[in-house]
Every structure is written in structure tokens, then in C-alpha cells.
C-alpha positions in Angstrom: 63.6 250.5 10.7 62.5 248.1 13.6 66.7 248.3 14.2 66.8 252.0 14.4 62.6 252.0 16.4 64.1 249.5 18.7 67.7 250.7 19.1 66.0 253.9 19.9 63.9 252.8 22.5 66.5 250.9 23.8 68.8 253.9 23.8 66.1 255.8 25.7 65.7 252.5 27.9 69.4 252.8 28.9 69.8 256.9 29.1 66.9 256.2 31.8 68.9 253.3 33.3 72.1 255.4 33.4 70.7 258.2 34.7 68.5 256.3 37.8 71.7 254.1 38.3 74.6 257.4 38.6 71.6 259.0 40.8 72.1 256.0 43.0 75.6 256.0 42.7 75.8 259.3 43.6 73.5 258.7 46.8 76.0 256.0 47.6 78.8 258.1 47.3 77.6 260.7 49.2 76.2 258.2 52.2 79.9 257.3 52.0 81.0 260.8 52.9 78.3 261.7 54.9 79.6 258.7 56.8 83.0 259.2 57.0 81.9 263.2 57.7 79.9 262.0 60.6 82.6 259.5 61.4 85.2 262.7 61.8 83.0 264.7 63.9 82.0 261.7 66.3 85.6 261.1 66.3 86.5 265.0 67.1 83.6 265.1 69.8 84.1 262.2 71.5 87.6 262.8 72.1 87.0 266.4 73.1 84.7 264.2 75.4 86.7 262.1 76.9 89.2 264.9 77.3 86.4 266.9 79.1 85.7 264.3 81.7 89.2 263.3 82.5 89.9 266.9 82.4 87.2 267.7 85.4 87.8 264.8 87.4 91.5 265.9 87.9 90.3 269.3 88.5 87.6 268.5 90.6 90.2 266.3 92.7 92.8 269.2 92.7 93.4 270.7 96.2 92.3 274.4 95.3 89.7 273.1 93.1 87.0 275.1 95.6 90.1 277.5 96.0 88.0 280.4 93.9 88.2 281.6 89.7 91.7 281.9 89.0 94.1 280.4 86.0 95.1 277.2 86.1 98.0 276.4 84.2 97.3 272.5 83.3 94.3 274.6 81.2 96.9 276.6 79.2 99.1 274.3 78.1 96.2 272.4 77.2 94.9 274.9 74.7 98.3 274.8 73.6 98.5 271.3 72.0 94.8 271.1 71.2 94.5 274.1 69.0 90.7 273.2 68.2 89.7 274.5 71.6 89.7 278.2 72.3 89.2 277.8 76.3 87.9 276.0 79.5 86.0 276.4 82.6 84.9 274.8 85.5 81.6 275.4 86.9 79.6 274.2 89.7 76.1 272.9 89.3 74.7 276.4 90.3 75.9 278.0 87.0 78.7 279.4 88.4 82.5 279.5 87.0 85.2 277.4 89.8 88.1 277.1 87.6 89.2 279.0 84.6 92.6 279.1 81.5 93.7 282.1 81.5 92.7 283.4 78.0 88.8 283.4 79.2 89.5 284.7 82.3 87.5 287.8 83.0 85.3 290.0 85.6 82.6 289.6 83.1 81.9 285.9 83.5 78.3 285.2 83.6 76.0 282.8 85.2 75.5 279.9 83.1 72.0 278.9 84.8 71.3 282.4 84.1 71.9 283.5 81.1 69.5 283.1 78.4 71.7 282.1 75.4 73.5 279.8 77.8 70.9 278.4 79.8 69.3 276.0 77.7 72.7 273.6 76.9 73.4 274.3 80.3 70.4 273.0 81.8 70.6 269.6 79.4 73.9 269.0 80.2 73.0 268.7 84.0 70.5 265.9 82.6 72.2 264.3 80.1 75.3 261.3 80.4 76.9 262.8 77.3 78.7 265.7 76.7 76.2 268.5 75.3 76.6 271.2 72.5 75.4 274.8 72.6 74.4 277.1 69.8 77.3 278.0 67.8 78.0 281.9 68.3 80.6 284.8 67.7 83.2 285.4 70.5 84.2 289.1 69.9 87.3 289.0 72.6 88.8 285.8 70.4 87.2 286.8 67.0 86.4 283.1 66.7 83.2 281.4 65.9 82.9 278.9 68.5 80.5 275.8 69.6 80.1 275.4 72.7 80.8 272.4 74.5 79.7 271.1 78.5 79.6 268.0 80.0 78.4 267.0 83.4 80.8 265.6 85.9 79.2 262.9 88.6 80.0 261.1 91.6 79.4 257.0 92.0 75.9 258.2 93.1 74.9 260.1 89.7 75.0 263.4 91.1 76.3 266.2 89.5 79.3 267.8 91.3 80.4 269.8 88.3 80.3 270.4 85.0 83.2 271.1 82.2 82.9 273.5 79.4 84.8 274.3 76.5 84.4 275.5 73.0 85.5 274.7 69.2 87.3 277.3 67.4 85.1 276.4 63.9 88.6 277.7 61.7 90.2 275.1 63.1 87.5 272.4 62.9 86.8 273.2 59.9 90.4 271.8 58.5 89.2 268.3 59.7 86.4 268.5 57.4 88.4 270.0 54.1 89.6 267.1 53.0 86.0 265.3 52.9 84.2 268.0 50.9 84.0 268.2 46.9 83.7 271.4 44.8 80.0 272.3 44.6 79.1 270.4 48.1 77.9 271.6 50.9 78.0 270.1 54.5 75.7 270.7 57.7 75.5 269.7 61.3 72.0 270.5 62.4 71.0 270.6 65.6 68.0 268.6 65.5 66.3 270.0 69.1 66.0 273.5 67.4 67.2 273.1 63.7 69.8 275.9 64.4 73.4 275.3 62.3 76.3 273.7 64.3 78.5 274.1 61.3 78.4 274.4 57.8 80.8 274.4 54.6 80.6 274.4 51.5 79.2 276.5 48.4 76.2 278.2 49.8 78.5 278.2 53.2 77.9 281.7 55.5 78.6 282.4 58.3 75.6 284.5 59.0 73.7 281.5 58.9 74.5 280.5 62.6 72.2 283.0 63.7 69.0 281.8 62.2 67.4 277.9 62.2 67.1 276.2 59.1 63.5 276.2 57.9 61.4 273.6 59.5 59.9 272.5 56.2 63.5 272.3 54.7 64.6 269.5 57.4 61.0 268.2 56.9 61.5 267.7 53.5 65.0 265.8 53.9 63.1 263.6 57.1 60.3 262.4 53.8 62.7 261.9 51.5 65.2 259.6 53.8 62.0 257.8 54.8 61.1 257.2 50.9 64.0 255.9 49.9 65.1 254.1 52.4 61.5 252.7 53.2 62.3 253.2 57.1 60.9 255.1 59.9 62.5 258.3 61.0 64.0 256.3 64.3 65.3 254.2 62.3 66.9 256.2 60.4 68.1 258.8 63.2 69.3 256.0 65.7 71.2 253.6 62.9 74.5 253.6 62.1 74.6 254.8 58.8 73.9 257.2 56.2 71.3 257.7 54.2 70.8 259.0 50.7 68.3 261.6 49.9 66.9 263.6 47.4 64.9 267.4 47.7 63.9 270.2 45.8 64.0 273.7 47.5 65.3 277.3 46.2 63.3 276.2 42.9 66.3 273.9 42.3 67.0 269.8 43.5 69.6 268.9 45.4 70.9 265.3 45.9 72.9 264.8 49.5 72.8 262.1 52.5 72.1 262.7 56.0 73.5 260.5 59.3 72.4 260.7 62.5 74.7 261.5 65.3 72.4 260.3 68.5 74.6 261.1 70.9 75.1 264.8 70.6 71.5 265.5 68.7 73.3 266.4 65.6 72.3 265.7 61.3 75.5 265.5 59.6 73.9 266.5 56.2 75.9 266.8 52.6 74.2 267.9 49.5 75.2 268.9 45.8 73.0 270.7 43.2 71.6 268.1 41.1 72.3 270.5 37.7 75.7 269.8 38.1 75.2 266.1 37.8 73.0 266.4 34.5 75.2 268.7 32.6 77.8 265.8 32.9 75.1 263.1 32.0 73.9 265.2 29.2 77.6 264.7 27.6 77.5 261.3 28.3 74.1 261.3 26.3 75.8 262.9 23.2 78.1 259.9 23.3 75.8 257.1 23.8 74.1 259.1 21.0 76.8 259.4 18.6 77.8 255.8 19.4 74.3 254.6 18.1 74.4 256.9 15.1 77.8 254.9 13.9 76.1 251.3 15.2 73.2 252.2 13.2 75.1 252.9 9.9 77.5 250.0 10.3 73.9 247.8 10.9 72.6 248.6 7.6 75.8 248.2 5.6 76.5 245.1 6.9 73.0 243.0 7.4 72.5 241.8 4.0 75.4 239.6 3.9 75.8 238.7 7.3 72.1 238.0 8.3 72.1 234.3 7.3 75.6 233.5 9.0 74.5 235.4 12.0 71.0 232.9 12.0 72.7 230.0 11.8 75.5 230.9 14.8 72.3 232.2 16.8 70.7 228.5 16.4 74.4 226.7 17.4 75.3 229.2 20.2 71.5 229.2 21.7 71.9 225.2 21.3 75.2 225.0 23.3 74.1 227.6 26.1 71.3 225.5 27.0 72.6 222.0 26.6 75.2 219.9 28.2 78.4 219.2 26.2 78.6 215.8 27.1 75.1 214.1 27.3 73.5 216.8 25.0 70.7 217.0 27.6 69.1 220.6 28.5 71.4 222.0 31.3 70.3 224.6 34.0 69.8 228.0 31.9 67.6 226.1 30.0 65.3 225.0 33.3 65.6 229.0 34.0 64.6 230.1 30.7 61.6 227.3 29.4 59.9 226.0 32.7 58.2 229.3 32.8 56.0 227.8 30.1 55.0 224.8 33.1 54.4 227.9 35.5 52.3 229.8 33.1 49.9 227.2 32.2 49.6 226.1 35.9 51.0 222.9 35.7 51.8 221.0 39.4 55.3 219.1 38.8 57.5 217.7 40.8 61.0 218.7 40.6 64.2 216.3 40.9 67.0 216.6 42.2 69.3 213.3 41.1 72.8 212.8 42.7 75.2 209.9 42.4 76.3 208.3 45.8 79.8 207.0 45.5 80.5 208.8 41.7 83.8 211.1 43.5 85.2 208.0 43.7 85.0 206.8 39.8 86.7 209.9 39.3 89.6 209.6 41.6 90.6 205.9 41.0 90.0 205.5 37.3 90.2 208.7 35.4 87.5 211.3 34.5 87.2 209.8 30.7 85.8 206.7 32.7 83.6 208.9 34.7 82.2 210.5 31.4 81.7 206.7 30.3 79.4 206.4 33.8 77.7 209.6 33.3 76.7 208.7 29.5 75.1 205.3 30.6 73.7 207.1 33.5 71.9 209.5 30.8 70.6 206.9 28.7 69.0 204.9 32.0 67.4 208.1 33.2 66.0 208.9 29.7 63.7 205.5 29.5 62.0 207.1 32.9 61.1 210.1 31.6 57.5 210.6 29.9 56.0 212.4 27.0 56.2 216.3 28.0 59.0 216.0 31.1 62.2 217.2 30.8 65.6 215.6 31.9 68.4 217.9 32.6 72.1 217.8 33.8 73.4 220.5 36.3 76.8 219.4 36.7 79.1 216.6 37.7 76.1 214.0 38.6 73.7 215.8 39.3 70.5 215.8 37.1 67.0 217.3 37.4 64.0 215.9 36.5 60.6 217.5 35.8 58.0 215.7 36.8 54.3 216.0 35.8 52.5 215.0 38.3 50.5 216.2 41.7 50.7 212.9 43.4 53.5 212.6 45.8 52.7 208.6 46.1 52.9 208.4 42.4 56.4 210.7 42.3 57.9 208.4 45.0 57.4 205.5 43.5 58.7 206.7 40.4 61.5 207.6 41.8 62.6 204.7 43.7 62.1 202.9 40.0 64.9 205.8 38.9 67.3 204.6 42.0 67.0 200.9 41.3 67.8 201.4 37.6 71.0 203.7 37.9 71.7 201.5 40.8 72.6 198.2 38.5 76.7 197.6 37.8 78.2 200.1 35.2 80.3 198.1 32.5 82.9 200.9 31.6 86.2 199.6 29.9 86.2 196.2 31.6 85.6 197.4 34.9 81.9 197.3 37.0 80.8 199.9 39.4 78.4 199.9 41.2 77.0 203.3 42.4 73.8 204.6 44.0 71.2 207.2 43.8 70.0 210.4 46.2 66.7 211.9 45.0 65.4 215.4 46.6 62.0 216.4 45.3 59.9 219.6 45.7 56.9 220.5 44.4 55.6 223.4 42.4 53.6 225.8 44.0 53.8 224.6 47.3 57.4 225.1 47.7 58.7 228.0 45.4 57.2 229.9 42.8 60.6 230.0 40.6 62.5 227.5 39.1 66.1 229.0 41.4 63.8 228.5 45.0 62.3 225.0 43.4 66.1 223.8 42.8 67.1 225.0 46.3 64.2 223.0 48.3 64.8 220.0 46.2 69.2 220.2 47.0 68.0 220.5 50.6 65.7 217.4 50.5 68.4 215.9 47.9 71.2 216.4 51.2 69.0 214.5 53.3 68.6 211.6 51.2 72.4 211.3 51.4 72.2 210.7 55.0 70.5 207.5 53.9 71.9 207.0 50.5 69.9 205.1 47.8 67.0 206.9 49.1 64.2 209.6 48.2 63.3 212.9 50.4 60.3 215.3 50.1 60.9 218.8 51.0 59.7 220.3 54.1 59.9 223.5 55.9 61.8 221.7 59.0 64.3 220.8 55.8 64.4 224.9 55.4 64.9 225.8 59.2 67.4 223.0 59.8 69.5 223.8 56.2 69.6 228.1 57.4 70.4 227.2 61.0 73.3 225.2 60.0 74.6 228.0 57.6 73.9 230.3 60.1 76.3 228.5 63.0 78.8 227.9 59.6 78.9 231.6 59.3 79.0 232.6 62.9 81.9 229.7 63.9 84.1 231.3 61.5 84.2 234.7 63.1 83.8 232.5 66.7 87.5 232.1 67.6 88.7 235.5 66.9 85.6 237.2 68.5 86.0 235.5 71.9 82.9 233.2 72.2 84.5 230.0 72.0 85.4 228.9 75.7 86.2 226.1 78.1 85.0 224.2 81.1 86.0 221.8 82.8 84.6 218.3 84.4 86.1 217.0 87.3 86.7 213.3 87.0 86.8 211.1 90.8 88.1 208.3 92.2 85.7 205.5 93.3 86.4 207.0 97.2 85.5 210.5 96.1 89.4 211.8 95.0 89.7 214.2 92.3 92.3 212.9 89.8 91.7 215.2 87.1 89.8 216.9 84.5 88.2 216.6 81.0 88.3 219.8 79.0 85.2 220.3 76.8 84.4 223.6 74.6 81.4 225.6 75.1 80.3 228.3 72.7 77.9 231.1 73.6 76.9 233.1 70.5 75.3 236.9 70.4 72.9 236.2 68.1 72.4 232.2 68.5 72.8 232.3 72.4 73.9 229.1 73.4 75.1 226.6 70.7 75.4 222.5 72.0 79.0 221.2 71.1 77.3 217.9 69.6 75.9 220.7 66.8 78.3 223.1 65.9 81.2 220.0 66.0 79.9 218.5 63.4 79.4 221.6 61.4 83.3 222.5 61.9 84.2 218.6 61.0 82.5 219.3 57.8 83.7 223.0 56.8 87.5 222.6 57.5 87.4 224.3 60.9 87.9 221.3 63.3 91.8 221.9 63.2 91.6 225.8 64.1 89.1 224.8 66.8 91.3 221.2 67.9 94.4 224.1 68.0 92.3 226.5 70.5 91.1 223.2 72.5 94.5 222.2 73.3 96.3 225.3 73.8 93.5 226.8 76.3 93.4 223.7 78.1 96.5 223.4 79.2 97.2 227.0 79.3 94.5 227.1 81.8 95.0 224.1 83.8 99.0 224.7 84.2 98.3 228.1 85.7 95.6 226.8 88.1 97.7 223.7 88.8 100.1 226.4 90.0 98.0 228.5 91.5 96.5 225.5 93.9 100.3 223.5 94.3 98.3 220.6 93.1 98.6 218.1 90.1 96.2 216.1 88.5 95.1 215.0 84.7 94.1 217.1 82.2 91.7 215.0 79.8 91.5 216.6 76.1 89.2 215.6 73.2 91.0 215.0 69.9 89.2 214.8 66.8 89.9 212.7 63.6 90.6 215.9 61.2 93.2 217.6 64.0 94.7 214.0 64.6 95.2 213.5 61.3 96.5 216.3 60.5 100.2 216.8 59.4 102.6 217.9 62.5 99.8 216.8 65.6 102.0 214.8 67.4 105.1 217.2 67.2 102.3 220.4 68.1 101.2 218.2 70.9 105.0 217.7 72.2 105.9 221.6 71.5 102.6 222.6 74.2 104.1 220.1 76.6 107.6 221.6 76.6 106.2 224.9 76.3 103.4 224.6 79.3 106.1 222.6 81.2 103.2 219.6 81.8 104.7 216.2 82.7 103.6 214.4 80.1 101.7 211.3 82.5 99.3 214.2 83.4 98.1 214.2 80.0 95.6 212.2 78.5 94.3 213.0 74.6 90.9 211.2 74.5 90.0 209.5 70.6 87.1 207.9 69.5 87.3 204.7 67.6 86.7 206.8 64.4 90.3 207.7 64.7 91.9 204.7 63.9 89.1 203.0 61.6 90.2 206.0 59.1 93.4 204.3 58.2 95.1 202.0 61.4 98.5 202.2 59.6 99.1 205.8 59.5 97.2 206.0 63.3 99.1 203.6 65.1 102.7 205.0 64.7 101.1 209.0 65.8 99.9 206.8 68.9 102.7 204.7 70.0 104.8 208.0 69.9 102.7 209.6 71.7 102.5 206.8 73.9 106.2 207.0 74.1 106.0 210.6 75.5 104.3 209.5 78.3 101.1 210.6 77.1 98.0 208.6 78.1 95.4 207.4 75.8 91.6 207.1 76.2 89.3 205.0 74.2 86.2 208.0 73.9 82.6 206.2 73.5 83.9 202.6 73.7 81.5 199.9 72.7 79.0 202.4 71.0 80.9 202.2 67.4 82.7 199.5 65.5 85.7 198.2 67.7 87.3 194.7 67.2 89.3 193.1 70.5 92.2 192.5 67.6 92.2 196.2 66.4 92.2 196.8 70.4 94.9 194.7 71.0 97.6 196.8 68.5 96.8 200.1 70.1 98.4 201.6 73.0 95.4 202.7 75.3 95.5 203.2 78.7 91.8 204.2 79.3 88.2 202.9 78.2 85.4 205.6 78.8 81.8 204.0 79.0 79.7 205.8 77.1 76.7 208.2 78.7 74.1 205.8 77.2 75.1 202.4 78.4 75.3 203.9 82.6 71.6 206.0 81.8 70.0 202.7 81.8 72.2 200.5 84.1 69.9 200.1 86.5 66.9 199.3 84.4 68.3 197.7 81.2 70.1 194.5 82.5 71.6 194.6 78.8 72.8 198.1 79.3 74.5 196.7 82.7 75.8 193.5 81.4 77.7 196.1 78.5 79.0 198.4 80.8 80.3 194.9 83.2 81.7 193.7 79.5 83.9 196.9 79.2 85.0 196.8 82.7 86.1 193.3 82.2 88.1 194.3 79.1 90.0 197.0 80.5 90.8 195.0 83.4 92.0 191.8 80.8 94.5 194.8 78.9 95.6 196.2 81.9 93.1 199.4 81.1 91.9 202.1 83.7 88.1 202.3 83.2 86.1 205.5 83.6 82.1 205.9 83.4 80.8 209.3 82.1 77.3 210.4 82.8 77.2 209.5 86.4 74.1 211.2 87.7 73.3 209.2 90.6 74.1 207.9 93.8 72.7 204.2 92.7 74.6 204.1 89.5 77.8 204.9 91.2 77.5 202.4 93.6 76.8 199.8 90.8 79.8 200.7 89.0 82.2 200.7 91.9 80.3 197.1 92.7 81.5 196.2 88.8 84.9 197.6 89.7 84.8 200.6 87.7 88.2 202.8 88.5 87.2 206.2 87.6 83.6 208.6 87.4 82.4 211.5 85.5 79.2 213.1 85.9 76.6 215.6 87.6 76.7 214.0 90.2 80.1 214.6 91.3 80.3 217.8 89.5 79.1 219.6 86.7 81.7 220.9 84.0 82.6 224.5 85.0 84.9 227.4 83.8 88.6 227.3 85.2 87.6 230.1 88.1 85.1 228.3 89.5 87.3 225.0 89.2 89.9 226.7 91.4 87.0 227.5 93.8 85.6 223.8 93.6 88.8 221.9 94.2 90.3 224.2 97.6 86.8 223.9 98.9 86.2 220.1 98.2 89.9 218.7 98.4 88.2 215.2 98.7 85.0 214.9 97.2 82.8 212.4 99.3 79.7 211.9 97.8 
């Protein structure tokens, strides 16, 4: 009986949910159909508006445009190829016809400004930048229902010089909408300014409806329903770019539909279906649900006694498997999500500790997953020693563990977290191997950092990634982490479309000699996003490196810089060096050298004018793999520049093996060269190293004449910085070079 009663309740809930879900699905379907119809109407009207605009300007520019009313052959030819339109006319601002197509040529053509039926739409056309639609009316001479179209033609000062007018044949236009109209549907295009029908089709469509406006209360009912369902104000609904579903009562029956507003033409697009049809279909499904329910109840009643014991045992086993990790037997994420509510309901204050092992991936990659599993088992034993009574230790997966620590004191939580790090960082002896691992811990507190386990896990995960930057550290979540995390995610999302969207571009900063001659330029990438604004390179390059986007961006940089500078050199008939930064990911990519060779051949660049700037991290990755590529590039004649020299860990023994042509002194040394003796000596050392190895030396970030003079005195060869010129697009660079063939500053 409990199953039957409970089943009836569930069945009722399912039926109720299914009904509301079906309503939502149909509203979404109506919204899609309304958008399709709306876009069809918009495209038809936009096409006709463009035709009126172009055609009107052609007629105005004709020699005999003002020669008097007469048919124009061009208009007749356009009517033959565009059956949707029924006629054309060019009307002066005073309302008098100037030119017409032959099918409307008549002595009865009235002044559009003076005639009561046309005055309103003609005045609106005079004051609108868009095409204006008049009220739908019946044209006896053509035996057609017509939608008048009017488009003002303006001169360069915005003054109206004429109005192009035409009309849409509804019998022809209806064919465009029939494909989107389903049986039992009603489609209406309603004018927002006076509620008159512009177009109607479907089960209750009637041509008589064009002669009278839609009842104001009916339109208001639709608008109220739209606001209730969408929770948006009417302005948002009207000027959005999508359709909105609604449900209204009219003529003692409910209707389901969707509405979309076309602001340029002041039209509501409404598509509706009687709700009773949906109810009839749903009742058939309810009957099937009831029959299936009856069958299920009978089967369950017959088998209940024989299977209840087995089900009970199996349920317990499955429950344990679903809520526990198979390797360590610790509770899993599902267990946390299901059982932490008890802690929250009791008002406990606790910390969520997100524990992630450092360097664990190397164990699996080098020694196999079996060895890694044994490490995880030993790690579990160590973590369990730090779990106090009532606390929960769980494994999320991989080398990620969660500890629910019952305390409200951050200092105590930090002390225990550091003890955990110390414990799990001791050597692991597995299968005769010793492993030295560490741990990074992120902590979030309930309820300050989240009211649900998902929110707390997310906050602790963000804090853990901050701790990962230091290794063997613990970080507690704070709001600044969230904003930084969200911005990084947003940058990654926007960066993926930046290449195809044309938001990435190149600028070029001149490099000059000690006597002011421009020797070359450094190509620098920039990004200006529609939403994020200008994003600094040091912010989005790091994201590109970690998300795998750097090779594509690097290819964009190489290709764009070579193309733009080649065109500039051809235009100026002057050759200079082109320095391009190469990332680690890009340099280590298969086929990189072949790609550079292909670009050189394609743009016919002399290799000696191409400089590739690399950082020390390139050869730190794998010197044996990097060295052949550098030698091949050097043999081609390409110059190699070592960027930011002195800021990393380069040794002279490694530098001796590399085919480096140029050393760049980092800006951090140049900034303090006059006030910091250590920075000055470092710059002198870099210059001395370059001279000893027959390399040229370039100082970047030179911003003052004093810095320049000091570097010249020290023997620096090249200079780059705001003291000479800022980075600029190729077009500005062309002007800069023409106006400053020699930069004496």
C-alpha cells in the first residue's frame, strides 16, 4: 500500500512536472519559430529597404529625375524580378509623386502628405532613418492586400530630398512564412504604434482583421505575460535580439505563443497555438503513464517478498560503492555532497582543506600507475593520522583529497595544514624506489566562503592553485582570488575567439644605433577586446601558454610581422631588421624551423634581416633538442637574440654553445641604471659578455637621455625604448620613418 500510495504521488508529480516541462518545451519551440519568422520578416524588410535606398538614389541622380511624372522602365524591370513588390514611386518631401512604375501610373495619384490614410506613415518616414511601414490596406486596382513601404532619401547633411515608396504584395510574401507555420498555428505581425495588423496567417486569420486594430487589452495581456515569464522589463523584451514565450487567456481559452519585437520597423511578431491541442496530446500520454504504473505495481507486488532481501543487501553494497573510493576506501565527492548538509544544518563552523600532491604525475608517468596506487595508499594512511573524531577525510580522485576540519580558528587550521604537509612530504618507499613528494593545500571556511559544498570546494580549489605556485604551502581563500580566477577564465574564453575576430594586432618599436639611425623594429603583439578592453601581453600570454593557444598566436605573430614589415619595406624602399619574439611552446613545436623557412621564402625576406628573440627558458627545457634547431636557423642566416639576459640562470658555458648573435639587457636593469650601482654593473657585465663573444648588445626600456648616454659610454650597440619611439602600428611606423629617417635625440 505504501508503494501504491507513494507511486501515485510520484506519478502525480511526474505528470505535473511533465506538463510544465512540456509547456516550457513548447514555449521554447514557439520562441525558436517566432525568431525564425521574425528573422524572415526582418530579412525581407531589410532587403526591400536596401532596394528602395539604392533604387531611390539611382532615380534621384538620373538626369530627368524632376522632369515630371512618367513611368520608368527600370522600375518595371525590377517588378518583374521581384514579385513581392507591387509597384514603385519616388515622392518629393511635399508628398507629390515624381516618378512611378507603369502599373501605378494614374491621374488619381494623391498627395501622400495630404491624404489621411498615408499622411501618418509619410510623416514618420520623413523623420526616420529606417524604412517605415504603412497600414495594410486593400488595393482595388490590383485586387491585392498591400503593406506600404516608405524610405526617406537624404543628402550628406541629413536633409530629406525624396521618399521612395513601394508596397509588399501579401499574397506573395505569405509564401515566405508558410514554411514556418505549422497546422493550428496563428502568426501575426502587429504594429506597435497603433496595434493594427500588418500581417496575419493561420487558423483564425481573416482579411477583415486588417481593417481594425487588435484589442489593446489583448496586446497588454501578451506584454504582461512576457514580463512575468521572462522576469524582464518591457524595454529589454522589445529591444532584445530574441523571442520570448508567453501564455495568455483570450476568448475563454488559453493560448501558448511567443513574441519577438523588430524595433527598426516597430512590429511585434506573434505566433500562437490553442493550449487545448497540447492538453489533448498530453492526456494521451497520461493514459500511457497510468497503464505503465498499474503494470509496474502488479509486478512489484508479485515479486516483492522474493527479492526484498536481495535488494536490501545489494542496496547497501551499491550505496557503499557509490559513496566511497575503490582504491583507498575513503569517502568520495558524492559522499561529501550528500552528507555535509548535516554539518551545515547543525551550524558548525568548519574548514574545507583541499590537499593536492606535488610532483605525483611524475610517479605515474615514470613508474606506472600500480606504483602510483601504492603511493596513494601510503598517503591515505598518513592523512588519516591527522583526522580527529567527527571529521571527514575524502578522496576526490587522482591525488586530490578533502579534509573537513572542524574548527573556526584560522591559526589552528594553518598549524594542522602545515603538519599535514610535513607528514606527507616524507619519502615514500615503494617497490624499492624512494619518492620525494610534497603537497599544496587550499582552505575555505563555512559559511564565509560558501553556503554549499560545491561552492566551498570551488573556493578551496582556487586557494589550492594559489598554493601550487609556491609548492609545499597552504593558502586560505579570499575574495581577491575569486576575481583573479574569474578574470583568467574570461581571458581564456575571449582569447579563443580573438584570433578569428581580428582583435589581436601587431605594433612595432624602433631599434636605433648610438648615433640615432634606425636599425630595425621589434614586433610586439597587442590585444584589445570588446568586453575586456586592452589586455596587457604579460597577462594574456601566460594564459595562452597554459591553455595551448600559444602556437596559434605565435604563428599569427610571425606571419603578420613578416607580411606587414615586408610591405612597409617595399613601400619605403628601405630594408631594416625585424625582431620577432618566439615562445618556448612555439619553438619546441614540430616543424618550427621549416615554418620559418617557408615564411622567409614566401615573403622574400633576406634572412640576415630577420631576428628571432628567445628567452633562456627555451634551452633550459632541453638543450640537446634546441641546439640543432638554433644552428639550423643560424646557418640559414637568421639572427638569434637572447631576450631578458641576466634575469634567469644562464651560464657562460651554455652561452658558449649557442649560436647567439645578440644579447638584450632587460628593462629592469635599465630603469635603475643611474641610481642603482648594482644594476649599472650588471648592465656593464652583459655588455662585456656580448663583446667577448662577438655579440651585439641591445638595451631595451631606455626612457631618458641620461640612460642613453650612460649606455653609450659603456659600449652598448643598440637601443630601444620610449626615449626614441613608442610601439606603433605599421601605418604610423611608415609615417615615423619618412619623417625621421635619422633619429637624433
